[in-house]
C-alpha positions as CSV (number, residue, x, y, z in Angstrom):
1,M,-8.3,6.4,-6.1
2,A,-9.7,3.4,-8.2
3,I,-8.8,-0.1,-9.5
4,N,-11.4,-1.9,-11.8
5,E,-9.7,-5.6,-11.7
6,G,-12.6,-5.5,-14.8
7,E,-10.0,-3.9,-17.1
8,I,-6.9,-6.2,-16.5
9,Q,-5.5,-6.7,-19.6
10,K,-2.5,-8.5,-20.8
11,K,0.3,-7.1,-21.4
12,I,2.5,-9.0,-22.4
13,E,1.8,-12.8,-23.2
14,G,1.5,-14.8,-20.1
15,E,1.6,-11.8,-17.7
16,D,-1.1,-9.3,-16.3
17,S,-2.0,-5.4,-15.7
18,L,-3.8,-3.3,-13.7
19,A,-4.1,0.4,-13.7
20,I,-5.2,2.5,-11.0
21,E,-6.0,5.4,-10.9
22,F,-5.2,8.0,-8.3
23,D,-7.0,11.5,-7.5
24,N,-7.7,14.1,-4.8
25,G,-6.1,13.1,-1.9
26,D,-4.7,9.8,-2.8
27,L,-2.8,12.1,-5.7
28,K,-2.0,14.8,-3.4
29,A,-0.7,11.9,-1.1
30,L,1.5,9.5,-3.4
31,N,2.8,13.5,-4.9
32,D,4.0,14.1,-1.1
33,I,5.3,11.5,-0.6
34,Q,7.3,10.8,-3.8
35,Q,8.3,14.8,-2.7
36,K,9.4,13.9,0.5
37,W,10.9,10.7,0.1
38,K,12.9,11.5,-2.9
39,F,12.0,8.8,-5.2
40,K,12.5,9.2,-8.6
41,D,8.7,8.5,-10.2
42,K,5.3,6.6,-8.4
43,S,6.4,3.3,-9.8
44,S,9.9,3.5,-7.5
45,L,7.3,4.6,-4.6
46,L,5.0,2.2,-5.0
47,K,7.5,-0.8,-5.2
48,F,9.4,0.2,-2.1
49,A,5.9,0.3,-0.6
50,M,5.0,-3.0,-1.5
51,A,8.5,-4.5,-0.7
52,V,8.1,-3.0,2.5
53,L,5.1,-4.7,3.5
54,L,5.9,-7.8,1.8
55,K,8.7,-8.1,4.4
56,A,7.0,-7.1,7.5
57,E,6.3,-9.7,10.3
58,K,2.5,-10.1,11.6
59,N,1.2,-7.4,9.1
60,T,2.4,-4.6,11.4
61,L,4.5,-1.8,11.1
62,K,6.9,0.7,13.1
63,I,7.4,3.5,12.4
64,S,9.1,6.1,14.3
65,V,6.7,9.6,15.1
66,D,8.4,12.3,16.5
67,G,10.7,10.7,18.5
68,S,8.7,7.7,19.8
69,E,8.3,4.2,17.9
70,T,4.7,3.5,16.6
71,E,3.4,0.2,15.6
72,V,0.9,0.7,12.7
73,F,-1.4,-1.7,10.4
74,P,-3.9,-1.2,8.6
75,K,-7.4,0.5,9.9
76,E,-10.4,-2.6,9.7
77,D,-12.3,-1.3,6.9
78,L,-9.5,-2.0,4.8
79,L,-9.5,-5.3,5.3
80,I,-11.4,-8.9,4.8
81,T,-13.6,-9.3,7.7
82,D,-13.5,-12.6,8.3
83,Q,-9.0,-12.1,9.0
84,I,-9.8,-9.5,11.2
85,S,-9.4,-9.9,15.4
86,H,-9.6,-7.5,18.1
87,G,-8.5,-4.6,15.1
88,K,-5.3,-6.6,14.2
89,Q,-4.9,-8.7,11.1
90,Q,-4.4,-12.3,11.8
91,E,-1.1,-14.1,10.6
92,G,-1.9,-16.0,7.4
C-alpha cells in the first residue's frame, strides 16, 4: 500500500483529497474483507473501518475470535514511537 501525502490535491475548493494505492497482499485483504462483510464497494468498507476506529475508546478494540473475546490494538511498528507505552498506545 502506498500513500503519497505530497500528492494531496484540491478536489473541491477548500477540501483536500488523498489517493491511496492498494497492491499485493493489501489489495487482496481489502477485496477479501469487502466480500466477507458484503460491502457494496471499497469506499463503504473504508468509511465503516474509520467510524469504528474513531468510536473506539482507549485506542483498542475487542473482537470475537473462535467464540472468545480478544482485545486488539495496532502493532508498535505502526504507531508514532513517542506515544507507545508497554505495547499499547497511550490515551491522547
